C-alpha positions in Angstrom: 0.2 0.0 0.0 1.4 3.4 -0.8 3.1 5.7 1.8 0.2 8.5 2.6 2.2 12.0 3.1 -0.3 14.9 4.4 0.0 18.0 2.3 1.1 21.3 4.2 -1.9 23.7 3.3 -0.8 27.4 2.3 -2.1 30.5 1.0 0.2 31.9 -2.1 0.7 35.7 -2.6 0.8 35.6 -6.5 -0.3 39.3 -6.8 1.9 40.2 -10.0 4.0 37.0 -10.0 4.3 35.1 -13.3 2.3 32.3 -13.2 1.6 30.1 -16.9 -1.1 27.5 -17.6 -1.2 24.8 -20.3 -4.3 24.9 -22.4 -7.2 26.6 -23.8 -10.2 24.7 -22.9 -12.8 25.1 -20.2 -10.9 23.7 -17.3 -7.6 26.1 -18.3 -10.4 28.8 -18.3 -11.5 28.0 -14.7 -7.4 28.2 -13.5 -6.5 31.3 -15.5 -10.1 32.7 -13.4 -9.1 32.1 -10.7 -5.2 33.3 -10.8 -6.3 36.7 -12.1 -8.7 36.9 -9.5 -5.1 36.8 -7.4 -3.8 39.8 -9.5 -1.6 36.9 -11.1 0.4 37.9 -14.4 -0.8 35.0 -16.3 0.7 33.4 -19.4 -1.5 31.2 -21.6 0.2 28.8 -24.2 -2.7 26.5 -26.2 -3.2 26.0 -29.9 -6.5 27.2 -29.4 -8.5 28.9 -27.0 -12.2 28.9 -25.9 -13.5 32.1 -26.7 -14.3 32.9 -22.5 -10.5 33.1 -22.4 -9.8 35.0 -25.6 -12.4 37.6 -23.9 -10.6 37.5 -20.7 -7.5 38.3 -22.4 -9.1 41.2 -23.9 -10.1 42.7 -20.6 -6.8 41.5 -19.0 -4.9 42.8 -21.4 -1.9 43.7 -19.0 -2.5 40.5 -16.4 -3.3 37.8 -19.3 -1.3 37.0 -22.3 -2.1 34.1 -24.7 0.3 32.1 -27.0 -1.6 30.1 -30.2 0.9 27.3 -30.2 1.6 24.0 -28.4 3.4 24.2 -25.5 7.1 24.7 -25.5 9.8 23.5 -22.4 11.5 26.9 -22.5 7.6 28.3 -21.2 8.4 27.8 -17.9 11.4 30.1 -17.3 10.2 32.6 -14.7 7.4 31.5 -13.3 6.6 31.4 -10.2 3.8 28.8 -10.6 2.8 26.4 -13.5 -1.0 24.7 -14.3 -1.6 22.2 -16.5 -5.2 22.0 -18.1 -4.4 20.3 -21.1 -6.7 17.0 -20.7 -3.5 15.0 -22.0 -1.7 12.7 -19.9 1.2 13.0 -22.0 1.8 16.7 -22.5 0.8 17.2 -18.5 4.1 14.4 -18.1 5.9 16.8 -20.1 4.9 19.9 -18.4 5.2 18.2 -14.7 9.2 17.0 -15.5 9.9 20.5 -16.9 8.7 22.5 -13.8 9.7 19.6 -11.5 13.4 19.8 -12.6 13.3 23.6 -12.6 11.6 23.5 -9.0 8.9 25.4 -10.0 5.6 24.4 -8.2 2.8 22.3 -10.7 -0.1 21.5 -10.4 -1.8 19.2 -13.4 -5.9 19.2 -13.3 -7.4 16.1 -12.4 -4.1 14.4 -12.3 -2.4 14.1 -8.9 0.6 12.1 -10.6 2.0 15.5 -11.9 1.2 17.4 -9.0 3.0 19.2 -6.7 0.5 20.9 -5.3 -3.0 20.4 -5.5 -5.8 23.6 -6.0 -8.6 23.3 -3.5 -12.2 24.1 -4.1 -12.5 27.4 -2.7 -15.2 29.9 -1.0 -15.2 33.4 -0.5 -17.2 36.1 1.3 -15.1 39.4 1.5 -12.0 39.1 3.3 -12.7 35.0 4.2 -11.6 32.5 1.8 -12.5 28.7 2.9 -10.3 26.2 1.1 -11.2 22.3 1.0 -9.1 19.8 -0.3 -9.5 15.8 -0.3 -5.9 15.5 -1.4 -6.6 15.0 -4.9 -8.7 11.9 -4.2 -12.6 13.2 -5.2 -12.7 17.0 -6.5 -16.1 16.3 -6.7 -16.4 15.9 -2.8 -14.3 19.2 -2.2 -17.0 20.9 -4.5 -19.5 19.8 -2.3 -18.2 20.5 1.0 -16.9 24.0 -0.1 -20.7 24.3 -1.2 -21.9 23.4 2.1 -19.7 25.6 3.8 -20.5 28.8 1.7 -24.5 28.7 3.2 -22.7 29.4 6.6 -20.5 32.0 6.0 -22.9 35.0 5.9 -22.4 38.9 5.3 -22.2 39.6 9.4 -18.7 37.5 9.0 -16.9 40.4 7.3 -18.1 43.3 9.9 -17.0 40.7 12.6 -13.4 40.4 10.8 -13.4 44.4 10.6 -14.2 44.6 14.4 -11.8 42.4 16.0 -9.0 43.4 13.3 -9.3 46.5 14.9 -9.6 45.6 18.5 -6.7 43.3 17.9 -4.5 46.4 16.9 -5.3 48.7 20.0 -4.6 45.4 22.0 -1.2 45.5 20.3 -0.9 49.4 20.7 -1.4 49.0 24.4 1.3 46.8 24.6 -0.7 43.6 25.9 0.1 39.9 23.5 -2.7 39.5 21.4 -2.0 35.3 21.8 -3.1 35.5 25.4 -6.2 36.8 25.1 -9.8 34.9 25.2 -10.6 35.7 21.5 -12.7 33.0 21.1 -14.9 33.9 24.2 -15.3 37.3 22.6 -16.3 36.7 19.2 -18.8 33.6 20.6 -20.5 35.4 23.2 -20.5 39.0 22.8 -19.8 39.6 18.9 -21.5 36.8 16.9 -25.0 36.8 18.4 -25.4 40.8 18.1 -24.1 40.8 14.5 -26.1 38.0 12.9 -29.5 40.7 14.5 -27.8 43.4 13.0 -26.9 44.8 16.0 -23.9 46.6 14.9 -23.7 49.2 17.9 -24.1 47.0 20.5 -21.3 44.9 19.0 -18.6 48.0 19.0 -20.0 48.4 22.4 -19.9 45.0 23.8 -16.0 45.4 22.1 -15.2 48.8 23.4 -16.2 47.2 27.0 -13.7 44.3 26.5 -11.2 46.4 25.5 -11.3 48.8 28.4 -10.9 46.3 30.6 -7.8 44.8 29.1 -6.2 48.3 29.6 -6.8 49.0 25.6 -8.7 52.2 24.0 -12.2 51.9 22.7 -12.4 52.1 18.7 
């Protein structure tokens, strides 16, 4: 039985980083959209592209470049990350070998054999990002879990993050170690219930009382 190696979850800052997508179909389209959402500089190569990718290239003139030709090993040069979405195992294998030899992170869509990282199913709500992975075993289950989690990401969460972030800044300015405080009790007992009911004023008042009790300034 093969040895199981747990994957190490991480969020990458790809803003202005060069990323390569090999492929021009609808799977490649989803990968390109995800990279553009993170402000990456995307270069895509394929003999043909679906019209949605061509529309993106028109919309993101400085963020997405297209090359209408087969993949060339030199395409990976200078790339921070590579995604192969050709649907052709032979090409995926070539891209994987090239990227691996160059120590560049590589993902081949729907084929964990040619991946040094797995792309999770992602749910976003404002500044919140939830990533779900089955380590490549079942993307369908990961997507189902992501959709299930999305229903719990209420609008109030953005305000919750804003309030707790500001409180953390005030605590740090007061010279108090933020890690030693009972943030969970504050969030669960004082803030969530009020914010869920739309009582932003009450949440701020409760937060300010908490801050003052810890010797910090109110927000």
